[in-house]
TORNU-842807 format. One record per residue (C-alpha): residue number from 1; residue in one letter; x, y, z. Coordinates in pm, whole numbers. Last residue first. Example, Ala and Ser with C-alpha at 12.3 -4.5 7.8 and 13.67 -1.06 7.14 Angstrom:
BEGIN
NODE   pos   code        x        y        z
NODE     2      s     1367     -106      714
NODE     1      a     1230     -450      780
***
This chain:
BEGIN
NODE   pos   code        x        y        z
NODE   272      s   -21918   -12514    13167
NODE   271      s   -21744   -12808    13004
NODE   270      v   -21510   -13018    13215
NODE   269      v   -21232   -13188    13024
NODE   268      p   -21110   -13488    13218
NODE   267      v   -20749   -13478    13349
NODE   266      g   -20474   -13726    13257
NODE   265      a   -20587   -13804    12904
NODE   264      i   -20485   -13474    12742
NODE   263      a   -20158   -13416    12927
NODE   262      v   -20074   -13787    12910
NODE   261      r   -20123   -13796    12533
NODE   260      i   -19918   -13477    12488
NODE   259      r   -19624   -13619    12684
NODE   258      e   -19655   -13948    12496
NODE   257      a   -19637   -13768    12161
NODE   256      v   -19338   -13564    12275
NODE   255      q   -19153   -13879    12377
NODE   254      a   -19240   -14050    12049
NODE   253      a   -19111   -13749    11857
NODE   252      g   -18780   -13773    12041
NODE   251      t   -18742   -14139    11946
NODE   250      l   -18848   -14067    11588
NODE   249      p   -18581   -13800    11539
NODE   248      t   -18645   -13428    11605
NODE   247      d   -18472   -13147    11417
NODE   246      a   -18809   -12975    11365
NODE   245      l   -19121   -13113    11534
NODE   244      a   -19449   -13058    11351
NODE   243      i   -19778   -13140    11528
NODE   242      v   -20084   -13218    11318
NODE   241      f   -20437   -13199    11457
NODE   240      e   -20767   -13368    11375
NODE   239      e   -21091   -13304    11562
NODE   238      g   -21282   -13128    11283
NODE   237      g   -20993   -13102    11041
NODE   236      i   -20644   -12956    10997
NODE   235      r   -20591   -12802    11341
NODE   234      a   -20231   -12694    11343
NODE   233      f   -19915   -12746    11545
NODE   232      w   -19577   -12583    11592
NODE   231      d   -19221   -12661    11696
NODE   230      t   -18935   -12417    11621
NODE   229      e   -19010   -12210    11931
NODE   228      r   -18948   -12510    12155
NODE   227      t   -19146   -12629    12460
NODE   226      m   -19474   -12739    12305
NODE   225      c   -19652   -12928    12583
NODE   224      q   -19845   -12624    12703
NODE   223      r   -19970   -12567    12347
NODE   222      i   -20109   -12919    12333
NODE   221      r   -20298   -12858    12657
NODE   220      r   -20454   -12533    12532
NODE   219      v   -20545   -12692    12200
NODE   218      i   -20720   -12979    12378
NODE   217      e   -20909   -12728    12593
NODE   216      q   -21037   -12542    12287
NODE   215      l   -21141   -12867    12119
NODE   214      v   -21325   -12983    12432
NODE   213      a   -21508   -12650    12463
NODE   212      d   -21617   -12677    12100
NODE   211      g   -21754   -13026    12164
NODE   210      a   -21946   -12896    12465
NODE   209      a   -22099   -12622    12250
NODE   208      h   -22174   -12886    11985
NODE   207      g   -22410   -13075    12214
NODE   206      h   -22360   -13311    12506
NODE   205      r   -22460   -13651    12371
NODE   204      d   -22422   -13607    11995
NODE   203      n   -22128   -13366    12010
NODE   202      i   -21937   -13583    12256
NODE   201      l   -22028   -13896    12061
NODE   200      k   -21877   -13745    11747
NODE   199      f   -21547   -13704    11931
NODE   198      h   -21518   -14078    11982
NODE   197      d   -21138   -14062    11996
NODE   196      i   -20976   -13722    11941
NODE   195      d   -20723   -13739    11657
NODE   194      l   -20358   -13639    11673
NODE   193      m   -20107   -13690    11392
NODE   192      l   -19744   -13628    11484
NODE   191      l   -19490   -13511    11227
NODE   190      s   -19113   -13544    11259
NODE   189      l   -18844   -13353    11067
NODE   188      p   -18492   -13491    11079
NODE   187      g   -18189   -13279    10987
NODE   186      g   -18019   -13281    10644
NODE   185      g   -17985   -12905    10639
NODE   184      r   -18113   -12845    10288
NODE   183      q   -18375   -13119    10299
NODE   182      a   -18488   -13017    10647
NODE   181      r   -18530   -12657    10530
NODE   180      k   -18733   -12771    10229
NODE   179      f   -18959   -12976    10457
NODE   178      d   -18996   -12688    10703
NODE   177      q   -19103   -12451    10426
NODE   176      h   -19358   -12694    10283
NODE   175      l   -19484   -12770    10632
NODE   174      q   -19535   -12398    10696
NODE   173      r   -19753   -12336    10392
NODE   172      e   -19971   -12648    10416
NODE   171      f   -20014   -12621    10792
NODE   170      h   -20093   -12250    10775
NODE   169      r   -20374   -12324    10531
NODE   168      r   -20495   -12608    10752
NODE   167      n   -20534   -12378    11053
NODE   166      n   -20296   -12260    11326
NODE   165      a   -20460   -12277    11667
NODE   164      g   -20687   -12000    11801
NODE   163      t   -20945   -12263    11895
NODE   162      l   -21264   -12154    11720
NODE   161      p   -21124   -11903    11468
NODE   160      d   -20858   -12142    11331
NODE   159      t   -20571   -11915    11232
NODE   158      l   -20390   -11864    10900
NODE   157      s   -20640   -11624    10741
NODE   156      q   -20675   -11447    11076
NODE   155      r   -20303   -11380    11085
NODE   154      r   -20314   -11225    10738
NODE   153      k   -20618   -11019    10834
NODE   152      q   -20436   -10885    11139
NODE   151      e   -20131   -10806    10929
NODE   150      l   -20345   -10618    10678
NODE   149      e   -20510   -10416    10955
NODE   148      d   -20177   -10337    11116
NODE   147      k   -20038   -10218    10784
NODE   146      l   -20347   -10004    10724
NODE   145      a   -20313    -9852    11071
NODE   144      q   -19946    -9781    11008
NODE   143      e   -20025    -9599    10684
NODE   142      l   -20304    -9404    10852
NODE   141      g   -20071    -9292    11129
NODE   140      l   -19803    -9197    10878
NODE   139      i   -20053    -8982    10688
NODE   138      r   -20188    -8823    11006
NODE   137      q   -19841    -8745    11139
NODE   136      a   -19732    -8594    10807
NODE   135      t   -20037    -8368    10819
NODE   134      h   -19929    -8265    11169
NODE   133      l   -19590    -8173    11026
NODE   132      r   -19753    -7972    10748
NODE   131      a   -19950    -7776    11010
NODE   130      l   -19625    -7713    11196
NODE   129      l   -19470    -7566    10882
NODE   128      q   -19782    -7357    10820
NODE   127      a   -19769    -7208    11169
NODE   126      s   -19398    -7131    11130
NODE   125      s   -19481    -6909    10834
NODE   124      t   -19345    -6978    10485
NODE   123      r   -19029    -6792    10383
NODE   122      k   -18834    -7113    10424
NODE   121      s   -19035    -7242    10130
NODE   120      l   -19207    -7578    10165
NODE   119      y   -19203    -7899     9965
NODE   118      d   -19386    -8215    10070
NODE   117      d   -19348    -8589    10017
NODE   116      a   -18991    -8572     9887
NODE   115      g   -18881    -8857     9661
NODE   114      a   -18640    -8706     9409
NODE   113      e   -18931    -8629     9175
NODE   112      l   -19092    -8421     9452
NODE   111      g   -18774    -8220     9496
NODE   110      a   -18724    -8168     9122
NODE   109      l   -19085    -8057     9085
NODE   108      i   -19046    -7802     9364
NODE   107      d   -18720    -7668     9218
NODE   106      a   -18871    -7636     8868
NODE   105      e   -19172    -7453     9014
NODE   104      a   -18950    -7198     9188
NODE   103      d   -18933    -7230     9566
NODE   102      h   -18561    -7240     9640
NODE   101      v   -18531    -7097     9992
NODE   100      t   -18561    -7447    10133
NODE    99      l   -18768    -7685    10347
NODE    98      l   -18802    -8028    10188
NODE    97      l   -19036    -8249    10391
NODE    96      i   -18966    -8620    10383
NODE    95      y   -19197    -8882    10538
NODE    94      v   -18988    -9193    10604
NODE    93      y   -19204    -9508    10583
NODE    92      g   -19135    -9788    10826
NODE    91      p   -18862   -10029    10936
NODE    90      w   -18651    -9899    10646
NODE    89      p   -18537   -10043    10312
NODE    88      r   -18307    -9821    10105
NODE    87      q   -18352    -9657     9764
NODE    86      r   -18605    -9399     9884
NODE    85      i   -18364    -9270    10149
NODE    84      a   -18080    -9232     9899
NODE    83      r   -18303    -9042     9657
NODE    82      c   -18417    -8799     9926
NODE    81      l   -18061    -8746    10046
NODE    80      a   -17944    -8677     9692
NODE    79      l   -18216    -8413     9659
NODE    78      g   -18129    -8256     9993
NODE    77      d   -17759    -8223     9922
NODE    76      m   -17488    -8480     9989
NODE    75      a   -17137    -8331     9999
NODE    74      p   -17230    -7982    10121
NODE    73      m   -17591    -7876    10169
NODE    72      d   -17842    -7686     9953
NODE    71      l   -18187    -7847     9974
NODE    70      d   -18266    -7825    10344
NODE    69      t   -18421    -8121    10519
NODE    68      i   -18715    -8204    10743
NODE    67      l   -18744    -8577    10816
NODE    66      i   -19031    -8765    10973
NODE    65      p   -19029    -9138    11056
NODE    64      t   -18699    -9151    11247
NODE    63      f   -18507    -9480    11258
NODE    62      q   -18208    -9470    11489
NODE    61      q   -17881    -9616    11362
NODE    60      g   -17947    -9619    10989
NODE    59      l   -18143    -9297    11017
NODE    58      f   -17840    -9135    11180
NODE    57      a   -17611    -9242    10894
NODE    56      l   -17852    -9096    10640
NODE    55      a   -17871    -8769    10833
NODE    54      s   -17492    -8749    10859
NODE    53      a   -17459    -8799    10484
NODE    52      g   -17725    -8538    10414
NODE    51      d   -17568    -8262    10619
NODE    50      a   -17568    -8097    10963
NODE    49      a   -17793    -8349    11139
NODE    48      r   -18032    -8289    11428
NODE    47      h   -18282    -8490    11629
NODE    46      v   -18614    -8364    11764
NODE    45      e   -18882    -8533    11974
NODE    44      f   -19203    -8351    11883
NODE    43      g   -19431    -8156    12113
NODE    42      a   -19478    -7832    11918
NODE    41      a   -19196    -7671    12121
NODE    40      q   -18964    -7938    11980
NODE    39      v   -19050    -7839    11626
NODE    38      l   -18977    -7470    11688
NODE    37      a   -18659    -7538    11886
NODE    36      a   -18523    -7772    11619
NODE    35      l   -18607    -7526    11343
NODE    34      h   -18427    -7240    11520
NODE    33      a   -18122    -7452    11603
NODE    32      l   -18092    -7578    11246
NODE    31      v   -18133    -7229    11104
NODE    30      l   -17857    -7100    11333
NODE    29      e   -17629    -7395    11259
NODE    28      d   -17664    -7364    10883
NODE    27      d   -17587    -7708    10735
NODE    26      d   -17950    -7819    10768
NODE    25      v   -18117    -8151    10854
NODE    24      v   -18400    -8185    11108
NODE    23      l   -18491    -8542    11215
NODE    22      v   -18838    -8568    11366
NODE    21      s   -18982    -8817    11617
NODE    20      r   -19347    -8783    11712
NODE    19      a   -19516    -9026    11474
NODE    18      l   -19871    -9064    11602
NODE    17      a   -19984    -9406    11720
NODE    16      f   -20336    -9395    11579
NODE    15      e   -20600    -9466    11843
NODE    14      p   -20866    -9227    11715
NODE    13      r   -20998    -9450    11434
NODE    12      a   -21179    -9235    11180
NODE    11      i   -20925    -9293    10904
NODE    10      l   -20946    -9668    10959
NODE     9      r   -21326    -9666    10945
NODE     8      t   -21315    -9472    10619
NODE     7      a   -21071    -9721    10470
NODE     6      e   -21305   -10006    10561
NODE     5      l   -21601    -9825    10405
NODE     4      d   -21404    -9775    10083
NODE     3      q   -21305   -10142    10079
NODE     2      e   -21670   -10244    10126
NODE     1      m   -21772   -10023     9832
***
């Protein structure tokens, strides 16, 4: 039930980034020009290709989320193009609409089996074609929203909600990867353990809100001291942190540790 409610909320969200780029593929120049003009007039950014091979090459250079293609084309026809698209990885989903004069049931089934998302006869009205394009926009928008939602949940599962630092789960995953990388490359990997002295006294004397403020400020100061993208840190306990320094020997780790100590000890944390 909760999953159904979540899906409903996603569908209702108005801030979908609508796919507005369309690649039109047809070997007939007049048909190609007509389709391009029609789609462009509906507010889409339109690109053209005269055959399947050219369309595939274009997608490799400039990803386009919506593709309208004819079925009968030289060299690589529409069915082969659909299969080729489905066999390759892309930055996002390619919504394929087959637009052709072949509209027998066997043709439609063959197109859908090849990987097309929709099948439309060229005898269909322009209004219906545009309606199908807007349907493609909604489907792609929902797909992107679901991806964003999953990515947000993934980040949340690896992030400490109080401080925004990486959490213990991230620490265990990332350290394993860094350790294997150090073993393969033979470079040093240094770990720093950081613990706030007398942190319990802060909570006891000033309250947990003050303790939370101290933790948040400590994280901010640690983050300012991290100068390389390969370095990272995580909160693994109440007031315990681990800092991982890739390709860093003990002497370099000691310098980083002193820099962090000075940054934390140099200025008192003032809680509002």
